[in-house]
Steps between C-alpha positions, in 0.01 A plus 500: 500500500781737591673420170180576306464833677860584414433415135186715494694792647759456229236476225353835604810671368554270206835344418830685519628327186278462193688179418305344788166611352291188441314634196810657346359511145210726596540878468204543734672296770819699446322836535295373795818410687635849431175652626499296822850613587442858383204538738731404787762754382721214379614660175782256421465145366752266336492294183802295596787752493283768331343770718152630416433840657161674518502877549305578822488878435580559867788467743490162675822550696672222306832670436646587839868464580417229757329297227805544276716352773249221563516380138880522480661159457170309542400200288274614213190315626566541873310831527184620319539616137660843473700709254778494763516119468559529123762771563678298768510180294647682201748689718620189684529302174712778354729504805534126551508379139663807341223487241353819353131540583208696361150570628237548230209717613203521266135599508271762358502864602383543857584144606787607727812429290680820602426438868628142475821627338543759778451240773756264345749787492415586863549140606839473330607830656388383846654153514829563317821597676579864572784751463534865403536425129231230505260737676565760230417248226190381688376857528559562131323180399199592715498866391506406132137390540334839569710664226410243235138499613477878456626487141366159396172454689160660459152490649268283292141385543638174638782621720607825668867413448509295181841419350492610138826328415657161558790487744769244557740573786817302568629523859863401541619331820846426635606161640360595843156564355513880529363714214787684330342628179215484256387549143159583352358422156178664384258381233229660287426826679144610418616830353169562323365588846703822486270647238176313564332332797190283510189616680546501877881472478799730550827573329822384665525592870795736457299761309250537786773485761681791338180704459348417840820446698489851655860570399455869415862555398487209255170615349641850448815367337300272270246780437214273607179620660446205730153440355448189287218659297757733340683221314384300202652168604335506845177691440355199317485336840220739592284444194258313720422714802314227687821299519742783572489464879585129482803578284675697772484267799880467497717722717705647216672757723635236740589266214700780336697548821576127497616523138737788571630317807546185292695684231730638769559154653570362152781752458349730237674836486294814542567590136368161384189538715436852366548395138281193551210710623572749220415221255180419692399866493587526131267212415215667689557824307537307174143376540387865484672568168228548237518551128299702249488468125649773281501424130446136580810501717522451876609797706540523876197682639672644808876524530488529880449128572752379244748759628474355851540147356817604314638668813436199725634250249809712442451537125438804279152630427558507124633147486211360705236696306640380169517141627132505593374665181732364229630169377839443339557209263835389365495351151806427290716721714261794494298633790149614424300687766125522466240663729249294696127537523330567834406133546856391420652760732269389781610142438868607515438692822342196666765267360767731641334500843480121501858456377644750748314340791598148397867594462489693826368189674774287343759758609357492853524119514857517368594761758352287780701204368815711524411574860443130576799372305725254684858609454674212679682209345370221722261266312139555601173312487189662363134496594265642238154652555270511199198727545321465166154584376246222501276383220277792391154490346321834471198624311738638239829311463772659290871462423602533868271215608624291208862540620409446865307181422784379278730554798266296720488220241880493506513501880236228515714284274804563720290436809369164380840395361678584824226336708518182294877516500517538878246218543695269269833589660358433847366159392832404343692633799286287733526191280127492417374406156384805304144486375434701187264791570258631241453877495403775259814615318446862397790491252238496224376842619852640535579386146187679382630820658877499456587254224765670287332407173127481569453661837270797567792713620701425186196587292459827691868592454489424128195716459663786690813482284315458171506805272172638380166553666511314832210489743352293779250359249776385264676337793182311597453390140856372472478327838177330397668366189811387686355334814131474414506120512642484852278331757564774757424796270185641352370834373182653358581386148556136602231470766162337456179702518457455876861587583495807275243655730766520771786620275553840341647526152826642641528231770656155528472240773763271649454189713760547772576236761292708739204555268385695197604863455370737234750762377429818309764565233437874527837660577708183454707644214556835667591352838729241348682753281560719802679752278649824616593742224868571454435874544386438860803285575733768360336770710521289815861395441606867523353531849715625787281305745717214635203262500393589147852479358528150647166402350558638149862445398661628185626148435142396439471758220798354319328166460316460169332183612127509553414456869354164600124483531338485843400137442854400408649682800251336731553155349879530536480626859254223585734239354782635718272493802413138424872414490550670837208315657600162358849539648364544853312291750145640494243569771151623423249741651163511325295803606120497482265797512186408702266767361491792259388753763814486716270409791616312809350161582329460160583223254330490160500140382490561125779759510721269706417207273619699197827581674549138602475414133718789377773424754507135397440387858282203408758385246772528761290309754429227245870462424582488869228242569574282195760310700514498879297763681709512818870467564714568805855436617537187713605698807201736482251221425626270776517780754133584441349151472729272704252493788243298298731197488609321821830399339601859424363660816640675697838476326623315195859391545558367148542676165229756436402334168441168675286685752275631219479149348399360838239773536353419155494127586315569825242713313454219242540731201462344156821495302360704209374778728842616613869493415810512716770708333857562606421794729120542474177308533241553222125455557276480195155595629404779746241267658787290636649804664165602647451149642851516641411835657189338655713221645746763624221703666363186669846398609561850634196460724631168629845644553349804667318270745815299562708810541238644734502180712878490505509863595251447782705203625816705473339790683364271778834324535679831510262627769545176701878519478490864595278425798716204604808715491317765701387244762848353521651842548239590762558175694873552481468850638269381783737219598781750508302730733410209729859381509619848579249528784603156641861598476437819697302307765769240542769761504318686775448176696864406465610840626265474798620149591862600459456801724321288762771233505777756523305682769461174695866422465599843634213533752736505792727759355478872476208639296557516122293511180431128512420436868322821597168374378560160657594649837194727486286200426654302794427787738149533366428132539645479855311804621183377325528154663616627842149551648420139421816380688471708820441307829140429583548571876727710708632191662688412184820693502642378168522750204454378144826457314590755238706485182857610526413813306273607789722422794527872570130551467381206710612647845321818419187305417532313837512824697205635317308183556 
């Protein structure tokens, strides 16, 4: 009964490891287990070595220093699931095995990826060794977060602090396990946000921090008003007045102080900080530059704004004006300059803003890397943190979502490959026969996207480079011809009548591993070309701003090669990232967003179910459960369950492997249901583990009763012995007192007798200390007895005899008588 109650109590908060979920193929069971734990504020659950984290949207007190210390050096499954457990396992593996590690953090916006990354950094900073130099590096690693968040994060409808770029950070450690350096790689910054934000969203944080940061001196130097409605790239935020209040729930003033403090800790000079914010101010002013048409040519409407931009960027007004309103083409050694129309000039202005911001962000990351650079010669180990965007499906999915979902397809392939690889290696290492596992291989989707001959990205690049009239429609047409027969691709032209109702003419649909996504080709060509006119580059390269001159070098102008397209750059960087990840031992954190309202205590089943699919959690669980659901080292397993077998309880003196074999024999396990490896025991079905837990709970009750009885006996015996000792001591003391009293009595008697004898012996002599009392007594007795001895009649003339001592007294007595 007690065991059943213990099981019911456990069931109320689900299972800590999804591998032990009985109905592991059911998404509903998976989500229900998440919900059970979420309601009890248990936001972490394992899938084997993978951590699933649900964003609680409130502080649960889970990241205290005491908790950091508690998880340090503890067996992975010894304490409840936690991001600290993942961090500690990776950190200890790196130290003990000298193997580079990486932690892959993924999930959609608002799922808590950035927070998980911060807590891993905090944990590493807390548990690693300390020194002056190490403390400096720790501070810089931690302070890089608020700086990068200011320039790379933005408030979206899903998340107040959404990362709008992918980040991979390498942390370098010395042989003692102390952080000594770091390096950051950034991927696919959402630079289009600079010029345009979706409804209910904001531009990058730094723009609002500068405007609302209450730094009067900075605003005056940048010639900014401090009011966001005065600037074209931020005023769009307020197009919807009913949402404007919700857009400014962040404390931009305090965050700006943190950014400036972070830049100082990172070692930025005051000149670099000033020039950096000059670029930010210039972009704000650039959004106010407007054009009018004169003779079908674009002219700057007001020279004031563009003058401020030129001043802040450190370039000349004429050069910048010409760059925004003219285009120079080189053909056969000749340079031809032609004016732009208003629409073209506006496009150049926005392209310049995006390019300047993107390059500024890259410069910032590079400068932080310089600050974190390890300058020693001692070989180091590395732990990587990958904070990357999750699978995205919006109402309108464009080029950015296409690249992001391609990235997730690639990471899913790496994830499954590494999971299978680690499973296979563990089986081989333990001497257990490997059973082939069937799983969905998404290579077919990756080939559809990035095949060099017939992939969508190759098709997009060819269309961008093709001379002639190129448009999004021509790209869709060519793509339809090239990959139209692929099972994971369809479009309006190829769809049947029912499917066409859900597809626009400019849209295509892909069947990703996580589900179907419909993409709009509108803007694909423009975003992939990502061109910046040479005139703009020339104007920027002449800048006397140290940041700008680093961003736009004159060496770049000497190159005649056409810049790589955005798709090519992203594909190359993703391939390099894949190489980095494959060379390291991976750990995984999968972040889940419980609801779309950022509300505490609310879990929306359908939303979570979508994320479970997009994150590939069911696929991972299926792979993990395809073989043996549970595995533990012999020492850990025997330590926990040795009490259920009389032969192994209370201590097993033989080899630990033999102890596990004896335990399995006692439990009468079927041979096919478990395997004994070289260092681990493998259990195939979770039901076996649950039954073992029931036996353990029952045995615990028996042992508790036995221990209680033994304790009572021990306590009674202890009390008896204590009382016996007390009685013995008391009796001993009483006998001593009695003996002392008897001694004194006898001593007194002896003295009295001795005095009497000596007095008797010297009774006839002169009076002394011994005979005085005796002589007094003799006198007393004679005088007392004299009346009795006197003659009865006067006729008797005899006088009673007297002692010699009274011979002088007797005559006197006769006369008296």
